[in-house]
N, C-alpha and C positions, 0 to 999 in steps of 0.2 A: 429684619427687619429693618435695623437704626440703620442701612445701609443703603435702602431702598427710598428711602423715606426721609431722609432726615435732612435737614438743611444745604442747598446743591452747594457749591465751592463757589469761592471770589473767582477766580476765572470764568465761567458759566455765566455768572452773574455778570462783569463785565459785556463777555460775546452777548449775551440776551441784552443787552439796551443800546449797544451799540447795532445794534443788528436793524432797531428801528429806526425807522423817518422823521418818528416825532421831536418836535422839539420839548424838552423843560420835563422828559419822561421820567417818572421816578418806579425806585422800584421798590414797595411797601415790606417791609419782614412778613408780616401773614400772607405774602404770595410768596414767598420763600418754598422751595422743596416740594415735593409731590403731597396734592393735600385732596387726594380723593377719597371720599367718606360717602357708603361704605368701602373699607378697605376691601380692595380686591384680592382672590385667592390668587393668582400670579399674575406677578408685573416684575418687567425687568428694566431698569433704564437705561435707555441707550444713548450715544453720542448725537449733541446738537438740540436745534429746536427747531417747532412750526412755524411761520408766522402768520397767523391769519390776517388779509388787508383786505381791501375793496374789493379785489377783482379773483380771490377763494369763490370756489360756487362748489353746489352738491352737486352730486352723481346719484339716481336715484331710480334704476333699469325695470321696477316692479310697484305698484300700485300701493302694497303694504309701506313700501323703503322712503316711496315718495312723499310719502303721507306725515312721516316722521323727521323727514329730511324740511319741510317745510316748516314744520312746526315748532323746528330748532334755529331755522334760517332767521322765523320771524323773530325769536327772541335773542340772536346775537344782533341782528338790525340794531332793536330798542336801544342797545347798549353804547353799541360802536358805531351806528350812525352807518352803516355801510348798509347797500341795497342787496345783500347776498338773493344770488334764485339757484333754484333748481333745473340744472341742465340735462339734456340728454346725451351728454358723453363725459366718459372719465377724461381726469388728465394732471396735471401736474396745477398744483395750489388748488387741489380739488378734494370735498371730503366726502368720500364713496362710503355707497350705505348700499350691502348686499343681502338681502333677506331670501333666503335659501331654506323652504322646509327640508330638507336632502342634509342638509349639514351634520354632520355630529355631532350636534352640542344641546345644551339641558335647554328645556323652552325658553326660558328666559337667560339663560348663559349666550356668551357673547366672544367676539374675539375682535382686540382694536389696537394697530397698529400705527403710529403716531411718529413719519419719519420728516423730513426739512422739505420733501417734496409734496406732503398729502398726506390723509388720513386715509385710513383703509377700515372698514368696519365688516365684520360677518354675522351674521346672527341666523337664525334658526326660525327666528318668530319677529314680527313688528315689535312686541315685547322688550326681547333681545335688545330689537338695535337701538331702543328707547333709553334702556338703560347704557349701552354704551356710549351714545350721546351724551345722558348724564354725567359720565367720568370724563368724557371729553373736554367737559366743559367745565366740570374740576382740575383739569391740567390747566386751565386760561384764568389770568386774573378772575379775582371774585368779583369784581363791580361786573363783569360779564352780567351778573342777576338785576343790574338796575336797570329801570325802569327806562330811563331818558338817561343822555346820549352822553359818554363820559372821556371827557378830555382825555390826554398828555399819557395813556395807557397803552404800554404795550405788548400786543394782542399774542403774545407766544405762548406757546407748549412746549415743554420738553417732551423728548421723541420717547417713546414707552413702546413697550410688545406686553397687553396684558390677554390673559384667559381668565376669564370669569362667569361665573355662575351661584346664583344662590345658597345660602345652605336650607333655606326653609321656603317651602311655596306659598305659607299665609304669612305675611309682613304685615301686621296689622298696626292701625290707632286706633283710639273707641272716643267718639264726644261726644258729649251731655246735650240734646237741648232742650232739655225739660224744665232743670231749676234754672237756666237761664237762655233765653232762645237765642238760637247763634243767624243771626240773618245770613242769605245767600251769599251777597260775598264773600263773607268772614269763610264760609265752609269751603270755595272757592280757592282761597286766599293759602287756605289749609291745606289742602287738596294740591294744588302749586308746588307750594312746598317739601311735602311727605314723600310726593312723586320724586322728586329733586333729590331724594336719598333715599330712591326706591324702595319705597314702601308701597304696596300694593292693594292693602284692604280699610275699607273707613268703616270701623264699625257707628253706628247712627242710630242712638237713642234717641225714642220718638214718644214714648208713652209714660207718663209716670205721674203721681200723686201726686204732684203740684203742675202739672202742664202736657194736653195733647197735644201735638204737635202737627200733627196729620191730615189734612181733611178729607173725611169719607164723605161721599155724597149721597150716603143712602143714608148715612146720621147725622143730618145738617150741625147740632146740638153739642157733640163733641167738640166742632172750634168755637161755636155760638156761647156757650158757657164750659166745658169743659178746659179750653187753650186760655182761660182768662181763672188769676186769680186775687183776690185783695188780702196786701200785707200788712203786717203788722204795724206798720207806719203809715196806710189806710191809704196808700195809692195803688191803683189798678195795674195788675202786669199781666202781659198776653203775649201772644203770636205763635203765628201756625208757619206752614208751607202749604199751598196749594196743590195739587198733584198735578200742573203746569211745572208748577219753580223744580219739585219734586224729578221730573222728566228732565229737566235743562240741567241739574246737580247730576244725575246721573251719567248722562251724554259728557257734559264736562267731564267727569271723573273717567271717565271710558276713555278719550283720547290722551287721558296721562297715564292710563293701563290700572287703573286706582277701579276695584270693583266694589261696589257700597254694598254690607249686608243693616240689611234693616232690621230694626228690633223693638218688635210690639209685645208688649209684659205679659204677662199669662202666668198665674190668676191674679200674684199679686202688685203692688205699686201701680194696682189700677182705679185712683178713686176718681181722679179725673173724670175717668169714662162712669165710671158708677155718680158722679156729680152731673154727670148729663143725662145720665139715665137709671135712675133710683133703682130700680126692679133689677138690675145684674149682682145687687149685694144680698144676702142672707132676709136681712130686714126688709130693706125698701124705702127706707127712712131717707129723706130727702137731706142734700149735703152740699157742701162744696169744696173745691179743690184744697188739699194740704196747703196753708198757708204758712208752713217752720218745715224744718228739714226733720230728715229720721223715717222710721217703719213707723206706715199705716196700718192698722189693726182692720181694720174695714176693708175686704176685699172681696173679688167676686163669689160668685155662688153655685159650684159644678153640680148642687142640686137639681139647679132648675136648669132643663132644656134651652131655654129664651136667652142663657148665658154660651151656650155652644152655638146660637144659630146666628149670637152675635156676632160673635168671634172667626165664625166661620166669612158672616157678609164683608167682614172688615180686611181679611186675607183676600178675597175675590178682589178687590178694589187695592190692595195693597203691592199684591205678591208681583204684578203685570208692570209695574214702576220699576222693579227693582230684578233683572234677568240675569244675576248671580246665581252661583249655585245656593249659597247657603241663607237661610232666616235665622233670626234668633228670634226666640219667644221668652227671652229671660227665665222665669222658674223659681227666682232665689227673693228669698226673705220674704215668703208670704207667711204671716201670724195664721194659725189656725184655728182659733179663739173663736170665732164666730160658725166655724163648722160643729164643735164639739155640741153648740147648741142649737145647733140647725136641724129641725126636721128633716127638711129635704135632704140637705147632705148627709143625713146617718142613713135616709133611704136609699139614696143611691148608693153609699158605703153596702145595705145590705145586699141592696139589688146585684152591686157587682163581685159579691163574696170580696169586700176589701180587707179583711182579717189581721188586725198587729199583732205582732211578733217582736222578737226579744231586739231585732233589728231599728223597726220602725212600725210605727203608730197603724189606727187605717186612718187615720186622718192623711198621716203620709203617704199613704198607698193611694188615697186620694186623689192629692196633686199628680203624683205617676201617672193615673187616672185620665188625670186631663191633657200632662204634653201627650203623652200617648195616641190620646183620642185628634188632640191635634197636631200629631206628625204627620198621622193617616192624610188628616185634608191636604197637608201642605205636600205631600209625597205626591197624591193626584196632580200638583203643578207642576213635579218636579225636581221637588225642592228637600233638602236633608235639614233637616237642624239642629242648630245650636243651641243651647240652653246654659247658664251659671252653675256649678256644679253642687247645687241643690238637687236639680233634675238626678241627680242621685239615687238620693232618699226614695225608696220606695219602691225604690228598680227601676233600670234605667231604660230607653225606651232604644226598641234594637238598633235604628241605624243614627242614634243621637252623637253627635261631634260635645263635648264637655268644655267648658271656657274655665279652666282652675283659677278662681280669683282668692281665695279666703286661706292660700298657702301653695303648697304643692301636692299635698295627700291625696286631695279631688284627683287632678293629673294621674296619679299613681295608679290610686281605685282604678280610672278608668280605661285606662292604659294595659293593667293585667287582666280588664275584662276584653282588651280587642276595640279597645272604642277609639278615638280619633280626638286627639286635644287639641287643644291652645292653651299654654302657657300665658298667662298673665298674674301671677301673685304681686298682692302688694306689698307685705310685712317681708314676707321672704325672698322676695325677686328684687323690689323699688320697679314694678310698674304701672304704681297707682300716680299716676302724674300731681294730683291737685294736694298731695303731701308737701308739706314744707320741705325743699330744699337750702335754704340757711337757717337762721339764728329768730325762732319766731317772736322773739321781743321787741325786734326790729323788722321783721316782713310783715305783708301784710295777712289778714286776715286767713286762716286754712283752715281745712276740715282735722288738720289734726295726724298725726305720725310726719316722722321725718328720713327723706330717701334723700342722700346725697348724689349725685353726679356719678360719682367710685362706683357707688353700689350696683346704682343700674346698667351701668355699665360691665361690669365682674358678673352679674349675673348669666348662668347657663341654664339654656329652659331645657336642656335633657337629665331629668334625675339620675341619678346612679340605679337607683332599682329598677328602672326599666334599661338601663344600660346594659345592666351587668347580665340582664336576663334575654338581649335580643331583641326586646321591644319597645327600643328607641323610633322606631320607623311609624310610631303610634302618631309619637308629638307634629305634628301640622307647622307650629309656629308656635307666632310668640307675637304679642299683643299690648302695649300702653295703653292705658285706659286713663281720661280726664272727666271725673264726675265734676259739676258745676256747682256744687252747693259752697258757701261762698266764695264764689267768683261770679260775680257784678258786670262784669263786660269784656269785651271782648281781650281788648290789652290785657291785661289778669290772666284771662285763657290763654290767650300765648303765653304770656312770665310762665304760669304753671308747666306749661307743654316743653317748653326750649329752655336752654339745651338738652334734657335728658327726652328727648325724641330722637335725638343725631346717638344717642348712643342706642336707645331702642334700633335704630338703622341697624349698626352694628353688628347689633348679639344677631338682628335676623339673618341678617346677609352675610357674613363672615364667618373663616370657619376660623376655628375658635384658635389653634396657634399662629395664625396670624392678627391678633388682636395684643396690640398694646396701649394701655392707659395713658404713660407720658404721652405717647405719640400722638393719640385721641385727644390729648389736649392741646396742643401743638395745634392739629388739623380743625380744630372746634374757632380756635381764633380766626380763618379764615373760613369756616363756616359762617361765622357771624355777620361779616362781611357781606357772602351771600344775602342770611337771612334782612339784612338792613336792607338789601335792592329789595326784597317783597312786606319791607316796614314791618316786620315783625317786631313784637316786643319782647324781647327775650331775657330772661333774668340773670345778671351780672349780679356774682355775692359780693356782699357787703364787708367792709371790717367789719369784725366780731370781738369782741371783749370775751373772755374766758369766763365762764360759771352762767355767763346770764349780760347782753349787752346791756347798756344803761345811756342816757343823753344829761343825765346830770351826776354831774361827780362833787363828793363832798368830802374838803379832807381836811384833817387840822394840822398837820406838817406838811408835810410832801407827798402829792398823788404821780400814783407811777402806772398810765396805761399801757397795754399790751393787747396786739391787733391780731388776727388771723383771717384766715378769709375759707371760704368750705371748698376752696380748689384753687390752685396756684395760680392768684395771679397779683399783679403789681400795686401799689394803696400808695396816695400820695396825700398830704396835708397842708394846713397851714394855722398857724398859730396866730394870726394879725385880723383875723375875722374877715380876710378877702377869701373867694370864693376858689377854690382848689381848680388847676389844671393839671393837664397832661405835665403840665411840665415843674410843678411844682415838686417839694421838697421829695424826696421818695423816703418812704416807712421802714427800716429795718433793724430796728430797736427798737424797746422800750422807751416812752417817753416821760418825761418824768417834769412835775411844775409844782413852782410855791408858789406863784401867784394866781391870781385869778385867770383867766382866760376860755379865750371860746377855739377851741378845737375845731376844723372841718375836716376831713375824710372824708377819701373817696378809693375806688377800685377800678384801676383804669387799665383798659384792655392794649392789646397793641395796636388797634387801630383807632387808639385816641378815644374811645367812646367808652362814658363813665357811668360809674354808677349814680344812685342815688346819691347823696351830698350829706352824712351824719353830721352836723352840727352839735357840739356837747361840752355843753357847761360846766365848768371847773372850778368850782368855788372854796376858796377857804372860809372855813367857819369853827366859832368857839361850840361846845357841847352845851346844846340845847337845858337850861337849867331844868330840876326837877321842881314839880311839886312840893315844898314841904312839909312836913308836919300833917299827913292824912291820914286819914283809915277807912279806906272806901269798902262802902259795903261789894258784895259779886256781881257783875251783869253790868250793864249800861241800859241807860233810858231811850226809849223807845216814844215815837211818834211818829202816826200813818196815817195816809190821809189815801183815800181811795179816786183811781181816777188814773188815765193813759195819760204819763207825762214823760217828756225825752228830754226833758232840761232840767236840770237841777234849779235854776230860778225860778221853774215854772211853780215852784211849790214854797217861794216867796208871799205869793197874798192868800196863802192855807190861811183859815182862822179857826176851822174845827178840824182838831185832833184829835186820833184816838191813842190813847197813852199807855203805857206799860213797861215792864224792866222784862229784859234777856239774860240769860245766865253764857250765851255762848256767841260769837259771831254768825253763827250757821242758822242760828235763826232768823237773823234778818230778811233773807229772800224767803222765809219759807211761812210765811203768815197768813198764806194762803192754800190751801193743798191745791195741786200742780196734774194734771192729766197731762197722759204722753199723746194727749193732737192737742191742750189746751184751748178746745173750743168752749167759751163760756166761761171761763176765768177770770174773774174779777183782778184788773191790774190794780197798784197803789204805788206809791212813794214812801219812803218813811227817812226818819234821822235820827241816827243812834248818837249819842255821847254820853260822854262821861272821860276814864283816864285808861290810860295803856301801862303797864308795869316794866320797862325795859332791861334787861338782867343786866349790864354792866355796862361802862360808857365806852363809848366806840362808835364807827362811821357803821349805818345800816342801810343798807336796802331795802326798799321795799316798794312791794310788786302786790295788787288785788284788780280785784274785775268790780269794782263796786266804781258806779258814778264819778264819787270823791270822796278822798282821804284827806284830815286835814290833821296835822300834829303838833302841837303847839299852834293853835292859830294861822297853820302853814299850808295851803296847800299841798300835797304831795304826791298823789295819785289823780289824775285828772283823762277821767275815759268818756267824757260829754259825748253821745251822739255814737258811740263805738260800737262795732258789735263782740257784745263780753262775752266771748267764747274761752279765750285766751287772753292775757294781761298781757298790754305791748305799751304799756307807758311808766315804769318803772323810773322809780328815783333815788336820790341816799340824802340820808341827812347823819350829820352827828347832832347825836344824841346822850348824857347822861344817864348811867346807868339808876333807875328808880320812876317813878310814878309822873306821864305826860298826860295832857289834853287830847284826848284823842274825839273825832267826831268824822265823822259815816252816812254820808249818801246816797240811796239806794233806788233806783226808777224800777219798777216792775214792768218792763216793755217786753216787743218783739222787735228786735231789729234786726235787719240783714238775713232774717228767718230765725232766729236763736232767738229764743226765751229767755231774760234775764235770770225770771224764777228760776229757773233748772242751777244757777250755780250754785257751789256750795260754799256762797259765800267767804269766804276765809280772806286775811290779811296774811300776806308772808311776809318774814323776816329772812336776811341774813346778813349777819356780819360780816364786813370785810376781811377778806382773808381768809372766808369760808367757802365752801363749793355749793352746797346745797341752799334753797330758801328752807324755813319751818315755818307752819301755820300758825298765828297766836293762838293760843290755849284759855281756855275760859278762864283759869285761873289769874292769867296777867290781863282782865278786866276787873274795874270797877266804876263806881260811880257814889257821887256823897249824895247821902239823905238831906232833903231840904227841910 
């Protein structure tokens, strides 16, 4: 492995550079070695290099080969400025593509031979030829993916012999266009990049509680009303794809050998459809699309035949748009509370003899009835259904494929029943790309969870349970999912997906024994530059501090700062308030400070691209003095004003307050009972004042989701305008042991789909040198009676 993919020797580099007739040609470190990702099944490096020049041509003797050749000629011409063409004759300095269905190769397999005289590709299918060209492109410098002409690059590929094929036939990525609408051009951009790394399936989530995203001509209200929601901030959010746009994207994907699997949720997660046609639910009450994240308990009513008629009509329009084999019907997270109380649903249960047993309730069997009935409808169109692993509840449909997301158990259970499986576990396998991939204290807000690149890369989709009994054949493949709660724009979507999607590529394609994490890290640095060519905003690990990163460091005598990164990368820093560059001082050991300093630190990639720069204020303090001779009563004084406030200063003009005392911080955000859907719940602003008892003298790190926390008149936490799901504005302060003034500002509102009234209301402290934060207890709070 290391021999094949290590850095090429200096003599080879010298020969490579001198063989080019361009002036000022430089060899970038990230272009050294073999950088194919995913790593091929078999590769042997040979002597010499192939030089791509303006006189290079393609030879493609069949229409299938010609289409592939023209596709890549167009891509190469953009970055090189050449005008490579597809010719009718083979010869020297030629890229010859031969697609022959009689070849003894896997359908997506290929043979690639690169010699000094030319490039030869043999494949059984056009898809195999496409993937061969993907590999050839990755032998060239990463700048080949630029969308404009790049000068001073030696367009040279090392000579290799490759015999390659994928480990799995299903190599998928999932995008959720419902919580965050993903414009057509962004969808195409993601298809471009994923195809570049041999991913062949896009799972497109098109309907949800928060938005219906596909035009259905028979039901225009789905897009007139179901595609729009009024968010907590008061703005309207919407968007949908016309059927013509869908056709265009499907054709675009097919040109890149990506099959699109649509998902229409059945029977839960359909509040947007119910908002458009209220009769689809059990009660039939008027309602709007969901404006917060989470699971909605208003679902479709399988007791009504109109529901099935609606779904059949929708499928009749959707199915023709997607020519692939599979159709995803969701089936996950469907609360059944309404079914238990619905006379029509209970009548359906009796009519279909759906009796509960020790494993499943009657309502779970009703869901299985819905899935099986829709499976028959889709079978008439020649479609096979895929569903999330909840479709196992109540009995699995005869020909269903299970997408195992809640761990690996669902996949194992389906495989044991001889059903096909796509593995996509979040916590167990790192296949949820909306999880954090760095310290949540300094990363953009996310849904939660943490999945390092290493965890994703090391996942094996075949459970030992199935392998041991010879049922590994039921694992069709693997998929990475990116849900868009807490993803508010396309840049953040890409930031969450990459580079973990590159790890997915290697999991899905490469033999297990050819994987090597360290070599993957090396090749990822080359892949980053290719992603730059497509303007992908990928994640670069930031310098992190152990026990939680913080951008304000208080100290009394000396501060020592230690940094790490979530994957191995170089860190650079400055201490003179200047902006770090790739040439700045490299961080190699803990930094010590005895004076006030602004430390600026960032991660730098071999390409010179840098992470966001962290500006850390390091301040020498004396211990903030205590409130002497006080005998406080237990609790805090609280004043409340009702209204929808978004900034603390909006409370400044309030003259009428409801006043009371609270015993614990957790009472502040719970002054009004909340519901799971937050519909009609009154919002309010609150200010709590009193004292906080600090256990002993020391430096304390302070963390909270409150809009503001003040200690001794100093603003220590400021979360104004933030989504208050996870704290990201920690600070530190030198505090003497004893009672200190405390002020807390809380605004009950909904920002970015998250109700702040759902917060636990804690303030957390961590003394310097300790590993964990501890919530401030009720016993630490007090107030002085007036």
